[in-house]
N, C-alpha and C positions, 0 to 999 in steps of 0.2 A: 917263671916257668919256661914255657917254650916260645914266649914272645921274643921276636927279634927286633933289633933296632933297624929303621929304614936305611941307615947309612951302610950297614953291614951286608945288605942284600946285594947279590950280583946284578949287574946291569945286563938286560937282555940285548940280543943282536938288533932287534927292531929299534930300541932306544938309541943304540950307538949309531945306527944308520941315520936316524933322525938328527943326531947332533952333527953329522957330517954334512947333511943337506943344509942345515942352518949356517954352517961355516961358508958354504958355497954362495948362499944368498946373503950378501952383505948389507942389503937395504934394510932388512928387518933387524938384524944384529942381536943385541943382548935382550931386547924386549921379548921377542918370541922365545928365546932360550929360557928366560925366567918364567914365561907362561907355561912352557912345556914341563919345566921342573915342578911348577905348582900342580899341574895336572897329574904328573907322575906321582907326586906325594899324596894327592887326594886318592888316587887309585890304590896306593899302598895302604892308606888308612882304611879305606873301604874293605880291602882284602882282609886286614886284621880284624875288623869288626865282624865281617861275615864268617871268619874262621871261628869266632866264638859262638856264633848262633848254632844251636843244636839242629841236627838234620831233620828231626820231627817237625820243628817249627817251619823249616823251609818247605817240607812236604805239605803242611797245612796251608801255607800261603799259596802254594800252587793249586791245591784243591779248592780254595776259596774262589779262585778265578780272578785274583788281583791283576791289575794292569801289568805289573812287572813280570808275572808268570806267563801272561799271554804273549807278550812281546810286541813287536812292531806289526806283524802280519794282521792281527786283529784290528788295529787302528787303521791300517790301509784298507782292509775289507769294509770297514764301517764308512770310509770316505767314498768308496766306489759306488756310483749311482747306476741304476738300471737305465739303459737307453736302447734305442732302436738303430739298426743299421740303415734302414730306409723306412719311410713313413707307412709303407704298405705291410710291413712285417709286424708281428705282435711284439710287445715289449718282453724282454727276457728278465725273468725274476727268479732268484734262487729259490729252490724248494726248501731250503733250511730255514728261511725267514718267512714268517707268515705275513701276508699283506694286511694292511690296517683295515679294521672294520669300521664302517661309517655309521653303524647302527647305534642310535641313542635310545635308551629305554626310559620312557617317562613314567614315573611312579604316579599312579592314580590314587588320590586320597581315598581311604577306606570310608565307606558310608557308616555313619553312626546310627545304630538302631535305637530309637527312643520309644518308650512307652508313654503315651499321652496321659495315662492315669497318674503318673508320678511326676509330671512336669509342672513346675510352678506357673508356667505361662498360661496354662489352661484354667487356672483358678482352683477353688476348693470344690469338693464333691457336694452336690445338691441331693441329699438322701431322699427327700420327698419327691423331687422330680424323677429320680431314678426309679422309685417305687411306682410312680404313675406310668412311666414309659414301659416298664417291664412287668406290669401288673398281671399280664397273661401267664407269665411264668410262676409268679407267686400264688396265683389263684388256682391254676389248673395243673401245670406240669410238675412242680416241685412236690405238692402233696401226693400225687400219684407215684412219683419216684420213691418218696419216703415209705409209703405203704408197701411197695414192691420190695424194698430192702428189708423191711421188718418181717415180711413173709419168708424171705430167703434166709434170714437169721434163724428162724424156727426150723427150717429144713437142713441147714448146714450142721455138720458135725466136727469140722476142722476148726480148732480154736483160733488159728491165724486168720482164716477167712471170716470168722464171726467178728473178730476184732476190727478187721478192715471195713466190714459192712457198717459196724457201729460208728467208725470214724467218718464214713461218708454221710451217715444220718446227721451227725453233729454239724457238718458243713451245710446241710440243707436247711436247717432251722433258720 
């Protein structure tokens, strides 16, 4: 198609002047000439490869922020360090770059809420001991609450409220 042979390409003025400079410096001779030829050929190959790359891909590479798209200026800016002109002046820091934060957040372990009734460490339930300790509830409070709920059932007319009161009575037994 439109690919050209590197030998058919015209030689630019800068390459011709480079050849003349090489002739003047006889100390390096043919070694530097062959190196320049290799460099020129590499550049031509790169130009051919880049000519085949679609423009959209080049745009995406620039948008990605790849090193080639940024150029040398970004690398030079990264190497530049903030410094003071004298020790009494404050340090100059660019507003575009945030200063590092020295704050370290330590994660506190979450407290595990445990119910001792269901822990095997505390052993099995002593039903007789429980009955003795809470006898005042079983003898006085629970029967009174049961009677109160039974009276409220007789007064209630809403079927949902009656059902709820009956469920509470079954728990009291």
